C-alpha positions as CSV (number, residue, x, y, z in Angstrom):
1,M,-20.5,-24.3,16.0
2,K,-21.1,-20.6,15.5
3,L,-23.3,-18.6,13.2
4,Y,-22.2,-15.0,12.4
5,F,-24.7,-12.6,11.0
6,G,-25.7,-8.9,11.1
7,G,-23.1,-7.4,8.8
8,P,-21.7,-7.7,5.3
9,I,-19.8,-11.0,4.8
10,I,-17.6,-10.7,1.8
11,T,-17.0,-14.2,0.5
12,M,-14.7,-13.6,-2.5
13,E,-16.9,-16.2,-4.1
14,E,-20.3,-16.1,-5.9
15,P,-22.4,-14.6,-4.5
16,L,-19.9,-12.0,-3.3
17,I,-22.0,-11.0,-0.2
18,A,-23.5,-13.5,2.2
19,E,-25.9,-12.8,5.1
20,S,-24.4,-15.4,7.4
21,I,-21.5,-17.9,7.9
22,V,-21.6,-21.1,9.9
23,F,-18.3,-22.7,11.1
24,D,-16.4,-24.6,13.7
25,K,-12.8,-25.3,12.6
26,K,-14.1,-25.4,9.0
27,I,-16.7,-23.4,7.2
28,H,-20.0,-25.3,6.8
29,F,-22.1,-22.7,5.1
30,A,-22.0,-19.1,3.8
31,G,-25.2,-17.6,2.5
32,D,-28.8,-16.8,3.4
33,F,-29.4,-16.2,7.2
34,K,-32.8,-18.0,7.3
35,K,-31.4,-21.1,5.5
36,A,-28.4,-21.1,7.9
37,K,-30.6,-21.2,11.0
38,E,-32.7,-24.0,9.4
39,K,-29.7,-26.2,8.4
40,F,-27.7,-25.6,11.6
41,P,-30.2,-25.0,14.5
42,E,-27.5,-25.9,17.1
43,A,-25.1,-23.1,15.9
44,V,-24.6,-20.3,18.4
45,P,-25.7,-17.0,16.7
46,I,-23.3,-14.0,17.0
47,D,-24.3,-10.6,15.8
48,L,-21.6,-8.7,13.9
49,K,-23.5,-5.4,14.7
50,G,-22.8,-4.0,11.3
51,K,-19.1,-4.8,11.1
52,T,-17.7,-6.5,8.0
53,L,-16.3,-10.1,7.8
54,L,-13.7,-11.0,5.2
55,P,-11.5,-14.0,4.5
56,G,-8.3,-13.9,6.6
57,F,-5.5,-12.1,4.9
58,I,-2.5,-13.7,3.3
59,D,0.9,-11.9,3.1
60,T,2.8,-13.4,0.2
61,H,6.1,-11.8,0.9
62,A,7.4,-11.2,4.4
63,H,10.6,-12.0,6.3
64,L,9.3,-13.0,9.7
65,S,12.5,-13.8,11.6
66,F,14.4,-10.9,10.2
67,A,11.5,-8.5,10.7
68,G,11.1,-9.6,14.4
69,E,14.7,-8.5,14.9
70,M,14.3,-5.3,13.0
71,V,11.2,-4.0,14.8
72,T,12.5,-4.8,18.3
73,Q,15.9,-3.2,17.8
74,A,16.6,0.5,18.0
75,S,16.0,2.5,14.9
76,V,17.5,5.6,13.4
77,F,15.0,5.7,10.5
78,H,13.6,9.1,11.4
79,C,17.0,10.8,12.0
80,T,17.9,13.5,9.6
81,S,21.5,14.3,10.7
82,I,24.7,12.5,11.8
83,D,24.5,14.0,15.3
84,E,21.0,12.6,15.8
85,V,22.2,9.1,14.7
86,L,25.2,9.2,17.0
87,N,23.1,10.4,19.9
88,I,20.7,7.4,19.6
89,I,23.6,5.0,19.3
90,S,25.3,6.4,22.4
91,K,22.1,5.9,24.4
92,E,21.7,2.3,23.2
93,V,25.3,1.5,24.2
94,E,24.4,2.2,27.9
95,K,21.8,-0.6,27.8
96,L,24.2,-3.4,26.6
97,G,25.4,-6.3,28.6
98,E,29.2,-7.0,28.6
99,Q,29.1,-9.5,25.8
100,D,26.2,-8.0,23.7
101,V,26.3,-6.9,20.1
102,L,24.6,-3.6,19.3
103,F,22.1,-3.9,16.5
104,I,20.5,-0.7,15.1
105,N,18.4,-0.4,12.0
106,G,17.0,2.2,9.5
107,Y,20.0,4.3,8.7
108,A,19.1,6.9,5.9
109,G,15.4,6.0,6.1
110,M,15.0,9.8,6.1
111,P,17.5,11.8,4.1
112,I,20.6,12.6,6.2
113,A,21.5,16.3,6.0
114,E,25.2,15.5,5.5
115,A,24.3,13.1,2.7
116,R,26.9,10.5,3.7
117,N,27.4,7.4,5.8
118,L,29.0,7.4,9.3
119,T,32.7,7.0,9.1
120,L,34.5,4.1,10.7
121,E,36.2,6.6,13.1
122,E,32.8,8.0,14.2
123,M,31.4,4.5,14.9
124,D,34.5,3.5,16.9
125,N,34.3,6.6,19.0
126,V,30.7,6.1,19.9
127,V,30.9,2.3,20.4
128,P,34.4,1.5,21.4
129,N,33.8,-1.7,23.4
130,H,31.0,-3.6,21.6
131,P,30.5,-4.8,18.0
132,L,28.1,-2.4,16.2
133,I,25.8,-3.6,13.3
134,L,24.1,-0.6,11.8
135,R,21.8,-1.6,9.0
136,T,20.6,0.8,6.3
137,A,16.9,1.3,5.7
138,S,17.0,-0.3,2.3
139,T,18.8,-3.4,3.9
140,H,21.3,-3.4,1.0
141,G,24.1,-2.1,3.1
142,T,25.5,-2.5,6.6
143,L,27.7,-0.1,8.6
144,V,30.0,-1.7,11.2
145,N,32.6,-0.5,13.6
146,S,36.1,-2.0,14.0
147,R,35.0,-4.6,16.5
148,A,32.2,-5.9,14.3
149,L,34.5,-5.7,11.3
150,N,37.1,-8.0,12.9
151,L,34.4,-10.5,13.9
152,I,32.9,-10.6,10.4
153,E,36.3,-10.9,8.7
154,K,37.1,-13.9,11.0
155,E,33.8,-15.6,10.2
156,M,34.1,-14.9,6.5
157,A,37.7,-16.2,6.3
158,A,36.5,-19.6,7.7
159,I,34.5,-20.1,4.5
160,E,37.1,-18.4,2.3
161,L,35.2,-15.2,1.8
162,F,37.1,-11.9,2.0
163,L,36.1,-8.2,2.4
164,D,36.9,-5.7,-0.3
165,E,39.5,-3.1,0.7
166,E,36.9,-0.4,0.2
167,D,34.4,-2.1,2.6
168,R,37.2,-2.5,5.2
169,K,38.3,1.1,5.0
170,E,34.8,2.6,5.2
171,G,33.2,0.1,7.6
172,Y,30.4,-0.2,5.0
173,L,29.5,-3.7,3.8
174,R,28.0,-4.2,0.4
175,N,26.7,-7.1,-1.7
176,E,28.0,-10.5,-0.4
177,A,29.6,-9.0,2.7
178,N,26.3,-7.3,3.6
179,L,24.4,-10.6,3.2
180,F,26.9,-12.3,5.3
181,A,26.6,-9.7,8.1
182,F,22.8,-10.2,8.1
183,G,23.3,-14.0,8.5
184,M,25.3,-13.5,11.7
185,A,22.5,-11.8,13.6
186,P,20.7,-15.0,14.7
187,K,24.0,-16.3,16.0
188,W,24.9,-13.2,17.9
189,M,21.6,-12.3,19.5
190,N,21.1,-13.4,23.1
191,E,18.1,-15.5,24.1
192,E,16.1,-12.6,25.5
193,Q,16.5,-10.7,22.3
194,K,15.2,-13.7,20.3
195,R,12.2,-14.1,22.6
196,I,11.2,-10.5,22.3
197,A,11.6,-10.7,18.5
198,R,9.4,-13.7,18.2
199,E,6.7,-12.1,20.4
200,A,6.7,-9.2,17.9
201,I,6.2,-11.5,15.0
202,F,3.1,-13.1,16.4
203,N,1.6,-9.7,17.4
204,S,2.2,-8.2,14.0
205,C,0.6,-11.1,12.1
206,L,-2.5,-11.4,14.4
207,R,-3.3,-7.7,14.8
208,N,-3.2,-7.2,11.1
209,G,-5.6,-10.1,10.3
210,I,-2.9,-12.3,8.8
211,V,-3.8,-16.0,8.7
212,S,-1.1,-17.2,6.4
213,V,2.4,-15.8,5.7
214,H,4.7,-16.8,2.8
215,S,7.8,-16.2,4.9
216,L,11.1,-15.9,3.0
217,E,13.5,-17.2,5.6
218,G,17.1,-18.1,6.0
219,R,20.2,-16.0,5.9
220,N,22.6,-19.0,5.9
221,Q,22.8,-21.5,3.0
222,K,22.7,-24.5,5.3
223,E,21.6,-25.3,8.9
224,D,19.9,-21.9,9.2
225,P,18.6,-21.3,12.8
226,D,15.5,-19.4,11.6
227,I,14.5,-22.1,9.2
228,L,14.9,-24.8,11.8
229,Y,12.8,-22.8,14.3
230,W,9.9,-22.4,11.9
231,I,10.0,-26.1,10.9
232,K,9.7,-27.0,14.6
233,Q,6.8,-24.6,15.0
234,K,4.8,-26.1,12.1
235,G,1.2,-26.5,13.3
236,K,1.8,-24.8,16.6
237,T,1.3,-21.1,15.5
238,P,-2.1,-19.2,15.4
239,F,-1.5,-18.6,11.6
240,D,0.0,-20.6,8.8
241,V,3.6,-20.2,7.8
242,R,4.8,-21.3,4.3
243,I,8.6,-21.4,4.4
244,F,10.5,-20.2,1.4
245,Y,14.2,-21.1,2.1
246,Q,16.4,-18.3,0.7
247,T,19.1,-20.6,-0.5
248,T,20.4,-22.0,-3.7
249,D,21.2,-25.3,-2.1
250,V,18.4,-27.6,-3.5
251,D,19.7,-30.6,-1.6
252,E,19.4,-28.8,1.8
253,V,15.8,-27.8,1.0
254,L,14.9,-31.4,0.1
255,R,16.6,-32.8,3.2
256,L,14.4,-30.5,5.3
257,G,11.2,-31.6,3.5
258,L,10.4,-28.1,2.3
259,K,8.5,-27.4,-1.0
260,Q,9.6,-23.8,-1.8
261,I,13.0,-22.3,-2.5
262,G,14.2,-18.8,-3.1
263,G,13.3,-15.3,-2.1
264,C,15.7,-12.5,-1.3
265,F,19.1,-12.6,0.5
266,H,21.0,-15.4,-1.3
267,C,18.4,-15.4,-4.0
268,L,18.6,-11.7,-5.1
269,L,18.8,-11.3,-8.8
270,D,19.6,-7.6,-8.3
271,G,19.6,-5.0,-5.5
272,D,17.5,-1.8,-5.1
273,L,17.4,1.7,-6.5
274,D,18.8,3.7,-3.6
275,P,22.2,2.0,-3.6
276,G,22.1,1.9,-7.4
277,T,22.1,-1.9,-7.5
278,A,18.7,-2.6,-9.1
279,A,19.5,-3.9,-12.6
280,F,18.1,-2.1,-15.6
281,R,18.3,-2.4,-19.4
282,E,19.0,1.3,-19.7
283,P,21.3,3.3,-17.4
284,Y,20.3,5.3,-14.3
285,V,19.6,8.9,-15.1
286,N,21.6,10.0,-12.1
287,N,24.6,8.0,-13.2
288,S,24.8,7.3,-17.0
289,N,27.5,4.7,-16.4
290,N,25.4,2.6,-14.0
291,Y,23.1,-0.2,-15.1
292,G,22.9,-1.8,-11.7
293,V,24.1,-5.2,-10.6
294,L,23.1,-8.8,-11.6
295,Y,24.1,-11.1,-8.8
296,F,23.8,-14.3,-10.9
297,T,25.3,-15.2,-14.2
298,D,22.8,-16.5,-16.8
299,E,24.5,-19.9,-16.6
300,D,24.4,-20.2,-12.8
301,L,20.8,-19.1,-12.7
302,E,19.7,-21.7,-15.3
303,K,21.6,-24.5,-13.4
304,F,19.8,-23.5,-10.2
305,F,16.4,-23.3,-11.8
306,T,16.8,-26.6,-13.5
307,K,17.8,-28.5,-10.4
308,A,15.0,-26.9,-8.3
309,H,12.4,-27.4,-11.0
310,L,13.3,-31.1,-11.5
311,A,13.0,-31.5,-7.7
312,D,9.4,-30.2,-8.0
313,L,10.2,-27.1,-5.8
314,Q,8.3,-23.9,-6.3
315,I,11.0,-21.2,-7.1
316,C,10.9,-17.5,-6.3
317,M,13.5,-14.8,-6.9
318,H,13.8,-11.1,-6.0
319,A,13.9,-8.9,-9.0
320,I,13.4,-5.1,-8.9
321,G,14.7,-3.7,-12.3
322,D,13.7,-4.7,-15.8
323,R,17.0,-6.4,-16.6
324,A,16.8,-8.6,-13.5
325,I,13.2,-9.5,-14.4
326,E,14.3,-10.2,-17.9
327,Q,17.1,-12.5,-16.7
328,A,14.6,-14.5,-14.5
329,L,12.1,-14.9,-17.3
330,H,14.9,-16.0,-19.7
331,A,16.1,-18.6,-17.3
332,Y,12.5,-19.8,-16.6
333,E,11.9,-20.0,-20.3
334,K,14.9,-22.2,-21.0
335,V,14.1,-24.6,-18.1
336,L,10.4,-24.9,-19.0
337,K,11.1,-25.5,-22.7
338,K,13.3,-28.4,-21.7
339,Y,11.1,-29.7,-18.9
340,P,7.5,-28.5,-19.4
341,K,5.2,-28.4,-16.4
342,K,1.9,-26.5,-16.4
343,A,1.2,-26.1,-12.7
344,H,4.7,-25.0,-11.5
345,R,3.6,-21.5,-10.2
346,H,7.2,-20.3,-10.2
347,R,7.3,-16.8,-8.9
348,I,9.1,-13.4,-9.3
349,E,9.2,-11.3,-6.1
350,H,8.5,-7.6,-6.5
351,F,8.5,-7.3,-10.3
352,E,8.9,-3.7,-9.4
353,V,9.9,-1.8,-12.6
354,C,8.8,-3.8,-15.7
355,A,7.9,-3.3,-19.3
356,Q,5.1,-4.6,-21.5
357,D,7.2,-7.2,-23.2
358,L,8.2,-8.7,-19.8
359,I,4.5,-8.7,-18.7
360,E,3.6,-10.7,-21.8
361,K,6.5,-13.1,-21.4
362,A,5.6,-13.8,-17.7
363,K,2.0,-14.6,-18.8
364,K,3.2,-16.9,-21.5
365,L,5.4,-18.8,-19.1
366,G,2.8,-19.1,-16.4
367,I,4.8,-17.1,-13.9
368,V,3.0,-15.7,-10.9
369,L,4.0,-12.5,-9.1
370,A,4.4,-11.6,-5.4
371,M,4.1,-7.8,-5.5
372,Q,4.0,-5.1,-2.9
373,P,1.4,-2.3,-3.7
374,V,2.2,-0.9,-0.3
375,F,5.5,0.4,-1.8
376,D,3.4,2.9,-3.8
377,Y,1.6,3.9,-0.6
378,Y,5.0,5.0,0.9
379,W,7.1,5.7,-2.2
380,P,5.0,7.0,-5.2
381,Y,6.5,7.0,-8.6
382,E,7.9,10.5,-8.2
383,N,10.5,9.0,-5.7
384,Y,11.8,6.8,-8.5
385,K,12.3,9.7,-11.1
386,F,15.6,10.8,-9.6
387,Y,17.1,7.3,-10.4
388,I,15.4,6.2,-13.6
389,G,13.5,9.1,-15.0
390,E,9.8,9.8,-15.6
391,E,9.0,7.2,-18.2
392,R,10.4,4.2,-16.4
393,A,9.2,5.5,-13.0
394,K,5.6,5.4,-14.2
395,K,6.0,1.6,-14.9
396,K,6.7,0.8,-11.2
397,C,4.3,-1.7,-9.6
398,A,2.2,-1.6,-12.8
399,L,-0.8,-3.6,-11.4
400,R,-3.4,-2.6,-14.0
401,P,-1.5,-3.9,-17.1
402,I,-0.3,-6.9,-15.2
403,L,-3.8,-8.0,-14.1
404,D,-5.2,-7.2,-17.6
405,A,-2.7,-9.7,-18.9
406,G,-4.2,-12.3,-16.7
407,I,-1.2,-12.9,-14.4
408,P,-2.0,-14.1,-10.9
409,V,-0.7,-11.6,-8.3
410,G,-0.4,-11.9,-4.6
411,G,0.0,-8.9,-2.3
412,G,2.6,-8.7,0.4
413,S,4.3,-6.3,2.8
414,D,8.0,-7.2,2.5
415,W,7.9,-6.8,6.3
416,P,10.1,-5.3,7.8
417,V,10.4,-2.9,4.8
418,T,6.8,-1.9,5.5
419,E,4.4,-3.0,8.2
420,M,2.1,-6.0,7.6
421,N,-1.2,-4.0,7.4
422,P,-2.9,-5.2,4.2
423,F,-5.2,-2.2,4.1
424,L,-2.2,0.0,3.3
425,G,-1.4,-2.2,0.3
426,I,-5.1,-2.2,-0.7
427,H,-5.1,1.6,-0.4
428,G,-1.9,1.8,-2.5
429,A,-3.3,-0.4,-5.2
430,V,-6.6,1.4,-5.5
431,N,-5.0,4.9,-5.2
432,H,-1.8,4.2,-7.2
433,S,0.3,7.3,-7.9
434,V,0.1,6.4,-11.6
435,P,-3.6,6.5,-12.5
436,S,-3.1,3.9,-15.4
437,S,-1.9,1.4,-12.8
438,R,-4.9,1.7,-10.4
439,I,-7.1,-1.3,-9.8
440,S,-10.6,-1.8,-8.3
441,V,-11.2,-2.4,-4.5
442,L,-12.4,-5.9,-5.3
443,E,-9.2,-6.7,-7.3
444,A,-7.1,-5.2,-4.5
445,L,-8.9,-7.5,-2.0
446,R,-8.1,-10.5,-4.2
447,L,-4.4,-9.7,-3.9
448,Y,-4.5,-10.5,-0.2
449,T,-7.1,-13.3,-0.2
450,V,-8.1,-15.6,-3.0
451,D,-5.2,-14.8,-5.5
452,A,-2.7,-14.8,-2.7
453,A,-3.9,-18.3,-1.7
454,F,-3.3,-19.4,-5.3
455,L,0.4,-18.3,-5.2
456,G,1.0,-20.6,-2.2
457,F,-0.9,-23.6,-3.4
458,E,-3.4,-23.0,-0.6
459,E,-6.5,-22.2,-2.6
460,N,-8.3,-25.2,-1.3
461,L,-7.6,-24.2,2.3
462,R,-8.3,-20.5,2.5
463,G,-8.6,-17.2,0.6
464,S,-12.4,-17.2,0.3
465,L,-15.4,-18.1,2.4
466,K,-16.7,-21.4,1.1
467,A,-17.9,-24.6,2.7
468,G,-15.1,-27.0,3.3
469,K,-12.3,-24.4,3.7
470,E,-10.6,-23.4,6.9
471,A,-12.5,-21.0,9.1
472,D,-9.9,-18.3,8.7
473,F,-11.3,-14.8,8.6
474,V,-11.1,-11.3,9.9
475,I,-13.7,-8.8,11.2
476,V,-13.0,-5.2,10.3
477,S,-14.4,-1.8,11.2
478,D,-15.7,-0.8,7.7
479,N,-16.8,-2.4,4.5
480,P,-14.0,-1.8,2.0
481,L,-16.4,-2.1,-0.9
482,S,-18.5,0.8,0.2
483,I,-16.1,3.1,2.1
484,E,-14.5,6.1,0.3
485,K,-11.5,4.9,-1.7
486,K,-9.2,7.5,-0.1
487,S,-10.2,6.1,3.4
488,L,-9.2,2.5,2.8
489,E,-6.0,3.0,4.8
490,K,-8.2,3.8,7.9
491,I,-10.0,0.5,8.1
492,Q,-9.1,-1.3,11.3
493,V,-8.9,-5.0,12.1
494,L,-11.1,-5.8,15.1
495,E,-10.7,-9.6,15.3
496,T,-8.7,-12.3,13.7
497,I,-10.1,-15.9,13.6
498,F,-7.9,-18.8,12.7
499,Q,-9.3,-22.3,12.2
500,G,-12.4,-21.2,14.0
501,N,-10.7,-19.8,17.0
502,S,-10.5,-16.1,17.9
503,V,-6.7,-15.5,18.2
504,W,-6.7,-11.7,18.5
505,K,-9.2,-9.0,19.4
506,K,-8.7,-5.2,19.3
């Protein structure tokens, strides 16, 4: 048993600050130092030396398996010209084994000077003898050479899916074909590539103080290899993983004994702003004929929600634009009216560009939100104006009105879209690019601790420092409650402790 003291201990309970904490695998006491020594004389005292101790962080929206691949494969995110991209691809070809597929990520992360995609001819010239999978930074499109195109067409035909002529001609996969291409990666990666990817997953969670991840997994509707891997790892990892299977196959989720369904991939209600597929009630300002894309019909969504709800599964769905959010809320409303249930905690992921009527409806239905304030850290509202104009852009990630409405919100990274560092999200929430959406530091901490725990039905396990809960916490370089708000992003994780054991140290 250990007794930590000598630095601020932020409990996220009442009282907010404790002088000491006593724990083994569980927390036994958090409070007055003198009382801790009297009650637990056998506990080994450890001086924090002024460092701050917090509940371990919870990431409510990440894609662990997918991210492990993305961060260990070559990236062209920072390239600003076609020549730069082709140069990196040609160097990566030299590293390949005879049977390997070349995976490269991040195309058009930075604006490409030529303002276009690579052509099929350019990709075939630089990678003539291997399949090339070049994913866009938004992940809503995949560029492929002829060898990859032939492989994908063959796999799709086996399940009676077919490429659009435009996709085939350009070597650019959109919508369903894009999702299909992502699902092929776990099958085409070699064992060494998979090992390196999984090592990166563990490192990213632990060095960022993450003790629980709501991981949106699965790129195949059935028998997904990533899902099967994480099920086998249950209880063996130095952080908790809550699996959300990104499928609409309720029977498959029940067969595997999982409790959550949905996410992104096969559970996208719409796309994203950059490719013009995020669905809005009013048209894009850069294209007055475009309202985005809804990937589900109202009827199909209601059927899916009904079956999942009656199976007692927690549902979550990706929705970026206000029309997609409205569609989700409308379907939830119909299902909950027929089959009321108070503690369902059904979710909407992102809830990125909303309106006040949608916030009020979400509150009324008891919907909880997994949001990514880190998006505002990287992409302030000005970045959205080109697509949807000033007025709607200022409604992006509207944390203040959402919290004021009393809706539970959990913070997440959407890793690999952004890194898992919770302090970037906390910084983004507190210093939001739209002043009317800013929240306090304490509220921002709640997004990644106690409120995040609520989103995953784990509030009795973690999220705050209280006797009886898991001894999951993080030691950091500075007290977020007293540091300058503009410096929140600079706070460093020094140690991660999971179930009483130190699992990572800086």
